[in-house]
C-alpha positions in Angstrom: -16.5 113.1 4.6 -13.7 111.7 6.1 -14.3 108.4 9.2 -12.0 108.3 12.3 -10.4 105.0 11.9 -12.2 104.1 15.3 -15.3 104.9 14.2 -14.7 102.4 11.0 -13.7 99.8 13.4 -16.5 100.2 15.6 -19.0 99.9 12.3 -17.2 96.9 11.2 -17.7 95.3 14.9 -21.2 96.2 14.6 -21.7 94.4 11.4 -19.8 91.4 12.3 -22.0 91.3 15.3 -25.1 91.6 13.5 -24.2 88.7 11.0 -23.1 86.4 13.7 -26.0 86.8 15.8 -28.3 86.8 12.9 -29.8 90.4 13.3 -30.5 90.9 9.3 -30.9 94.3 7.5 -29.1 97.0 6.2 -26.2 98.8 8.3 -25.4 102.4 7.4 -21.8 103.6 7.9 -21.8 106.5 9.9 -19.1 109.0 11.9 -20.9 108.6 14.9 -21.3 104.8 16.6 -24.5 102.7 15.8 -26.7 102.8 18.7 -27.2 99.5 20.8 -30.2 97.2 19.4 -32.9 97.5 21.6 -33.6 93.9 22.5 -37.7 93.1 23.5 -36.8 89.9 25.2 -33.9 89.0 27.5 -33.7 85.1 26.7 -31.5 84.4 23.7 -33.4 82.6 20.5 -33.6 79.2 20.5 -31.3 76.9 18.8 -27.7 76.8 17.6 -25.1 78.2 14.9 -25.1 76.3 12.0 -23.5 76.9 8.4 -26.1 77.4 5.6 -25.3 76.9 2.1 -27.0 77.8 -1.1 -26.1 76.2 -4.6 -27.7 77.7 -7.9 -28.0 75.6 -10.5 -29.0 76.8 -13.9 -30.8 74.7 -16.1 -30.5 75.9 -19.9 -28.6 73.3 -21.8 -25.8 74.4 -24.2 -26.7 72.8 -26.9 -30.6 74.2 -26.7 -33.2 73.4 -24.2 -33.8 73.3 -20.5 -33.4 70.9 -18.0 -36.6 69.2 -17.0 -37.7 68.4 -13.5 -37.5 65.1 -13.7 -33.8 65.0 -14.9 -33.1 67.6 -11.7 -35.1 65.1 -9.6 -32.8 62.4 -10.9 -29.5 64.4 -10.3 -30.9 65.1 -6.6 -31.7 61.5 -6.0 -28.0 60.3 -7.1 -25.9 62.8 -6.2 -27.4 65.3 -3.4 -29.3 63.2 -1.3 -26.6 60.6 -0.7 -24.6 63.4 0.7 -27.2 64.9 2.7 -29.6 62.4 3.8 -30.9 64.5 6.4 -32.7 66.9 4.3 -32.2 70.0 1.8 -34.8 72.2 0.4 -34.9 72.6 -3.5 -36.8 76.0 -4.8 -37.2 77.0 -8.4 -36.8 80.2 -9.7 -36.1 82.4 -12.6 -32.5 84.5 -13.1 -29.9 85.7 -14.8 -26.4 85.7 -15.1 -23.4 87.0 -17.4 -21.1 83.9 -18.5 -17.5 84.3 -19.3 -18.2 84.9 -23.1 -20.1 87.9 -21.7 -23.3 86.8 -22.9 -26.5 87.2 -20.6 -28.3 84.5 -20.3 -32.0 84.4 -18.5 -33.2 81.1 -17.4 -35.1 79.0 -14.9 -32.8 77.7 -11.9 -33.0 75.8 -9.0 -31.4 76.5 -5.7 -30.5 73.7 -3.2 -30.3 74.8 0.6 -28.5 72.8 3.0 -28.3 73.6 7.1 -25.7 71.7 8.6 -23.7 71.7 12.0 -20.0 73.2 12.3 -18.8 69.9 13.3 -19.9 68.5 10.0 -16.1 67.9 8.7 -17.5 66.4 5.0 -20.0 68.8 4.1 -17.4 71.1 2.0 -16.1 68.2 0.0 -19.7 67.1 -0.2 -20.9 70.5 -1.9 -17.9 70.4 -4.1 -18.6 67.2 -5.3 -22.4 68.2 -6.0 -21.1 71.4 -8.0 -18.6 69.3 -10.0 -21.0 66.8 -10.7 -23.7 69.1 -12.3 -21.4 71.1 -14.3 -19.9 67.7 -15.5 -23.5 66.0 -16.0 -24.9 69.1 -17.8 -22.1 70.9 -19.6 -22.5 73.8 -17.3 -20.0 76.9 -16.8 -20.6 77.2 -13.1 -22.9 76.4 -10.1 -23.1 79.4 -7.6 -22.3 78.5 -4.0 -23.1 81.1 -1.2 -22.2 80.4 2.5 -24.0 82.1 5.5 -24.2 81.1 9.5 -27.7 80.8 10.5 -29.5 80.1 14.1 -31.5 76.9 14.1 -33.9 75.0 15.8 -35.7 71.8 15.0 
């Protein structure tokens, strides 16, 4: 199956537009252009576009054992809260990842979610400081970071 360059550009534009306005869901590539989305309400959603960053922290200690909830709370009190005093969300989960040595680790994890305005010029630096501090404090190989754009309203 081959796709025309024009159809590919239209599909890419549709994917970008959907992501920019927060219309989640999958997008399937096809030779025909995608139909225009049906909008039930002619008014835009309330809110404005902000950045959203998720940081994923593994809790397995290299020497054995697991970081406790109290240790993670102390870390957020000392490192995260001063950088994002307006708020963040902490989630607990379980996951797995393959480290640089090729070994798959399954462990409890913590996720910090921060939303912040595009105009926050310090946010990127502060997020990187959090990642660096965690890796150093708990001898971690990595802290996963994901970034997206969300429409928010308070």
